[in-house]
C-alpha positions in Angstrom: 181.6 156.4 -0.3 179.1 159.2 0.8 175.9 158.1 2.7 173.7 159.5 -0.3 175.3 157.2 -2.6 174.7 154.0 -0.1 171.0 154.8 -0.1 168.8 152.2 -2.0 166.7 153.7 -4.8 163.3 154.9 -3.9 160.4 152.7 -4.8 158.4 153.6 -7.7 154.6 154.0 -7.1 153.8 150.5 -8.5 156.6 149.0 -6.6 155.3 150.6 -3.3 151.6 149.5 -3.9 152.7 146.2 -4.7 154.7 145.8 -1.5 151.8 147.1 0.5 149.0 144.9 -1.0 151.4 141.7 -0.5 151.0 142.2 3.2 147.7 143.2 3.8 145.2 140.5 4.9 141.7 140.7 4.4 139.7 140.5 7.8 137.9 137.5 8.4 135.3 138.9 11.2 131.8 138.8 9.9 128.6 140.7 11.3 125.2 140.6 10.2 123.5 144.0 9.4 120.1 145.0 8.4 120.3 145.5 4.5 119.3 149.3 5.1 122.2 149.6 7.3 124.6 147.9 4.8 125.3 150.9 2.6 129.0 151.4 2.0 129.9 147.9 3.6 131.7 144.7 2.0 129.9 141.8 1.6 131.5 138.9 3.4 130.1 135.9 1.3 128.2 135.0 -1.7 124.4 135.4 -1.3 122.0 133.2 -3.4 118.6 134.7 -4.6 115.8 133.0 -2.6 113.4 133.4 -5.5 113.1 133.9 -9.1 113.3 137.6 -10.0 110.8 138.3 -11.5 108.8 135.6 -9.9 106.6 135.2 -12.7 106.1 136.3 -16.4 104.9 140.0 -16.1 104.2 142.8 -18.3 106.8 145.9 -18.8 104.1 148.1 -20.1 100.3 149.4 -19.7 98.5 147.8 -22.6 96.8 144.6 -23.6 97.7 140.8 -23.3 97.1 139.1 -26.6 97.6 135.8 -28.3 100.1 136.4 -31.3 98.4 133.8 -33.3 95.0 135.8 -33.4 96.6 139.0 -34.9 97.6 138.6 -38.6 97.0 142.2 -39.5 96.7 145.8 -38.1 93.2 147.2 -37.6 91.7 144.1 -36.2 89.3 144.6 -33.1 88.8 142.5 -30.1 86.7 142.1 -27.0 88.5 142.7 -23.5 87.7 139.4 -21.6 89.6 140.5 -18.3 91.2 143.3 -16.5 94.5 142.5 -14.8 96.1 145.0 -12.4 99.5 144.6 -10.7 99.3 142.1 -7.8 96.7 140.0 -9.5 96.5 136.7 -11.3 94.1 136.6 -14.3 92.3 133.7 -15.9 93.4 131.8 -19.2 93.0 134.0 -22.0 90.4 132.6 -24.7 91.3 132.8 -28.5 89.8 136.0 -30.1 89.8 138.2 -26.9 92.4 140.3 -25.2 93.0 141.2 -21.6 93.4 144.8 -20.3 96.8 144.6 -18.4 99.0 147.0 -16.3 102.8 147.3 -15.6 104.0 144.7 -13.5 100.8 142.2 -13.6 101.3 138.6 -14.3 100.9 137.5 -17.9 97.6 135.4 -18.1 97.9 131.6 -19.5 97.6 131.8 -23.1 98.9 135.1 -23.8 102.3 135.4 -25.4 102.8 139.3 -26.0 101.6 142.5 -24.9 100.6 145.4 -27.1 101.0 148.8 -25.3 98.2 151.0 -24.8 99.6 153.8 -27.2 99.4 151.2 -30.2 95.6 150.7 -29.4 92.4 152.4 -30.1 89.3 152.0 -27.7 85.9 151.8 -29.2 83.4 151.3 -26.4 83.9 147.6 -25.5 86.0 147.1 -28.6 89.9 147.6 -28.9 91.5 148.0 -32.3 95.1 146.7 -32.2 97.2 149.0 -34.7 100.3 146.7 -34.9 101.1 143.2 -35.4 102.9 142.0 -32.2 106.0 139.8 -32.1 106.0 136.7 -29.7 107.2 137.7 -26.4 106.9 141.4 -26.8 107.2 143.7 -23.6 107.0 140.5 -21.4 109.6 140.1 -18.5 110.3 136.5 -18.3 110.1 134.7 -15.0 113.7 134.6 -13.4 115.5 136.7 -16.4 117.0 139.1 -13.7 118.0 136.4 -11.0 117.2 132.5 -10.6 116.4 131.0 -7.3 119.7 129.5 -6.0 121.9 131.5 -8.5 124.4 134.1 -7.0 122.7 137.6 -6.7 125.8 139.4 -5.2 129.3 137.9 -4.9 131.8 137.9 -1.8 133.9 141.2 -1.6 131.2 143.4 -3.3 131.2 147.2 -2.0 127.6 147.6 -1.4 126.2 150.5 -3.1 122.4 151.6 -3.1 121.8 149.6 -6.3 123.5 146.5 -4.6 120.9 146.9 -1.5 118.2 146.9 -4.2 119.3 143.5 -5.8 119.6 142.1 -2.2 116.1 143.1 -1.3 114.7 141.8 -4.8 116.6 138.5 -3.8 114.7 138.3 -0.4 117.0 139.6 2.2 116.5 141.9 4.8 119.8 141.3 6.5 123.1 140.9 5.0 126.6 139.4 6.3 129.1 142.1 5.9 133.0 142.4 7.0 133.3 144.3 10.3 134.4 147.8 10.0 138.1 148.1 10.0 139.2 150.4 12.9 141.5 153.1 12.0 143.3 155.6 14.5 144.7 159.0 13.1 146.8 161.5 14.8 148.6 164.6 13.3 152.0 165.9 14.4 153.2 169.4 14.3 153.5 172.1 16.9 152.6 174.6 14.2 148.9 173.0 14.1 146.0 174.7 15.4 142.3 173.2 15.4 139.7 175.4 13.2 137.5 177.6 15.6 140.7 178.4 17.8 142.7 181.4 17.3 145.9 181.3 15.5 149.1 182.0 17.3 152.1 183.6 15.4 153.6 180.9 12.9 150.7 178.5 13.5 148.4 177.2 10.6 144.9 175.5 10.7 145.1 171.8 10.7 143.2 170.7 7.7 144.6 167.1 7.1 142.5 166.2 10.2 139.0 166.9 8.3 140.3 165.8 5.1 141.8 162.4 6.2 139.1 161.5 8.6 136.6 162.3 6.0 138.4 159.8 3.6 138.8 157.1 6.2 135.1 157.3 6.7 134.1 157.4 3.1 135.5 153.8 2.8 133.3 152.6 5.4 135.8 152.6 8.2 135.5 153.3 11.9 137.7 156.4 12.5 139.4 157.5 15.8 140.5 160.9 16.0 143.4 161.2 18.3 144.3 164.7 17.8 147.4 166.6 17.4 150.4 165.2 18.9 153.4 167.4 20.2 156.7 167.3 18.2 158.5 165.0 20.7 159.8 161.6 20.5 158.1 160.4 23.7 154.7 162.1 22.7 154.9 160.3 19.4 155.8 157.0 20.9 152.9 157.4 23.4 150.3 158.1 20.9 151.5 155.1 18.9 151.1 152.7 21.8 147.6 154.3 22.5 146.5 153.8 18.7 147.8 150.5 18.6 145.7 148.9 21.3 142.2 148.7 19.8 142.7 149.5 15.9 143.6 147.8 12.8 145.6 150.5 11.3 147.4 153.8 12.5 147.5 156.8 10.0 149.7 159.9 10.7 150.3 163.0 9.1 153.4 165.0 9.2 156.7 164.0 10.9 157.9 161.7 8.3 160.5 164.0 6.6 164.2 163.9 7.8 164.3 167.3 10.0 165.2 167.2 13.8 161.6 167.6 14.6 160.3 164.7 12.6 160.0 161.9 14.9 157.8 159.4 13.1 160.8 157.2 11.9 162.6 156.7 15.3 159.2 156.4 17.1 157.7 153.5 14.8 161.0 151.9 14.9 161.1 151.9 18.7 157.4 150.7 18.9 157.6 148.2 16.0 159.0 148.1 12.7 159.3 150.4 9.5 160.3 148.7 6.2 159.2 151.4 3.6 160.2 155.1 3.7 160.0 157.6 0.7 158.5 156.9 -2.7 159.6 158.4 -6.1 156.3 160.4 -6.7 155.4 163.9 -6.4 153.5 165.3 -4.5 154.2 162.7 -1.5 157.8 161.4 -1.7 157.8 160.9 2.1 155.5 158.0 2.8 156.1 155.4 5.9 154.7 151.8 6.2 155.4 149.3 8.9 153.4 148.2 12.0 153.5 148.8 15.6 153.3 146.1 18.3 149.7 145.9 20.1 149.8 146.8 23.9 149.6 143.6 26.0 149.9 141.4 22.9 153.6 141.6 21.6 152.7 138.7 19.0 150.3 141.0 17.4 150.7 144.0 15.3 148.7 147.1 14.1 149.4 148.5 10.8 151.1 151.7 10.4 151.1 154.2 7.5 152.8 157.8 7.6 151.8 160.5 5.3 153.2 163.8 4.5 152.2 166.8 6.2 151.8 168.8 3.0 147.9 169.1 2.4 148.0 167.7 -1.2 150.6 165.2 -0.5 148.8 163.7 2.4 145.5 163.6 0.3 147.0 162.1 -2.7 148.8 159.5 -0.9 145.9 158.6 1.0 144.2 157.9 -2.5 147.0 156.0 -4.0 148.0 154.0 -1.1 146.0 154.0 2.1 142.9 153.5 0.0 143.8 150.3 -1.9 145.4 149.0 1.2 142.2 149.6 3.2 140.2 147.9 0.4 142.5 144.8 0.7 142.2 144.6 4.5 138.3 144.8 3.9 138.2 141.8 1.2 137.2 144.4 -1.4 137.0 143.0 -4.8 137.6 145.1 -7.9 139.2 148.0 -5.6 141.4 149.4 -8.3 140.8 152.9 -9.4 140.0 153.0 -13.2 142.4 154.6 -15.4 141.1 156.2 -18.5 143.1 157.7 -21.4 141.8 161.1 -22.0 143.1 164.1 -24.1 145.3 166.5 -22.2 144.2 170.4 -23.1 147.2 171.8 -21.4 150.9 172.2 -21.6 153.2 170.5 -19.0 156.6 171.5 -20.4 159.0 170.9 -17.3 158.1 167.4 -16.1 160.0 166.0 -12.8 162.2 163.0 -12.7 159.6 161.5 -10.2 156.2 160.2 -11.2 153.8 163.0 -11.0 150.2 163.2 -10.2 148.7 166.3 -11.6 145.4 167.9 -10.4 143.1 168.3 -13.5 139.4 168.7 -14.2 137.5 167.6 -17.3 136.2 170.4 -19.5 133.1 170.8 -21.6 134.9 169.7 -24.7 135.9 166.3 -23.3 139.5 166.9 -22.4 141.5 167.7 -19.2 142.2 171.4 -17.8 145.3 171.7 -15.2 145.2 173.6 -12.1 147.6 176.4 -12.6 149.5 175.9 -9.3 150.3 172.3 -8.6 152.2 173.1 -5.4 151.6 170.4 -2.6 150.5 173.1 -0.2 147.7 174.4 -2.4 144.7 172.2 -1.3 142.3 174.5 -3.4 143.8 172.2 -6.5 142.2 169.3 -5.3 139.0 170.9 -4.3 138.9 172.4 -7.7 140.0 169.1 -9.7 137.7 166.0 -10.2 140.8 163.6 -10.7 144.6 163.1 -11.3 146.7 162.7 -14.4 149.2 159.8 -13.7 152.4 161.3 -15.3 155.5 159.2 -15.8 158.9 160.5 -14.7 160.4 163.1 -17.4 157.2 162.9 -19.4 156.5 166.5 -21.0 152.7 166.9 -21.8 151.6 168.9 -25.0 147.9 169.7 -25.8 146.4 167.0 -27.8 148.4 164.1 -25.9 146.4 161.2 -24.4 147.2 160.8 -20.6 146.1 158.6 -17.9 143.2 159.8 -15.9 142.2 158.8 -12.5 138.8 160.0 -11.4 138.3 160.9 -7.8 134.9 159.3 -7.9 136.5 156.1 -8.4 138.5 156.5 -5.4 136.5 158.1 -2.7 
């Protein structure tokens, strides 16, 4: 029987992701940072609101605080008995009077509605009400947003600008967050040259370095750039040993195919273990996963993920596999990329036998356009696109078909 016939079938994208996430364990290391510095971090535990939000009944509008029982018809006029700016507390509102009140100010005792100023006419010291108010109209109730002692933000929340606002309204100037995951990255290939340096014959600029390091940092990780590693087994092993020492995850790009100059597989096997190799997807078939022994601590390991060298393959496999793996290490809740069914406005008549991830962009008609060149070496396709179509094996697409769309904005 041939060696090819003995090879196990490649994992599907779903099987590969399930395998990765089953092994990832979230970090238990916590640090406390200023709320202003917590953007992009993962909340380490539930935080409870220290106050009711809002802390008192207040008005949503500039206008007049009134007693609903006093206003039975439109056109009634009242004397303004007090003026209440935001940050001030009025006295009890007497029957037959109204109070001038400004957005955010506390509703005075006795008042049970606010009539906005656009529905009133001022005539000297008299104000005519031109609508019959409903009880509670334009009033924010105490605690309607947050209750003191209730959960303001849950453990595992990815902290965006709006979550920082919630934390501040709940009374927090500091937040407990998961310590940043430390990720080391290096890039293999004697053909690689850093931008800014002259290109030798046969060389190319290393685009994966900037793409992947930016992706790593966009997830709130601490990224270490170990640069370009020569295409030798010993150099690759040395880079793995150095990277394993102070990092939680090692990511490489290139060297994961089956050529004589591809040294990732034997290097990782020698320095640790490799338990996944190749996935039935396009782009991105060669994807390696395993772990490297930490230097000086043989009982500890640093996770390893080897990505393809082709620029689009590297980018797509990062989004599909590395991003959710890092999210699991971070303890992030709700990290799955949203999938939306959208209309294809293109034709894909020659599908591959592998699960394809096509670069597409939403058009003005609410459908999806396809980048004309889907080659794994054309990185401009990823820059032009705003997401991917997850296309099953051997699935042709005709204009008008509904397809699975994954937005880049939900992944990086």
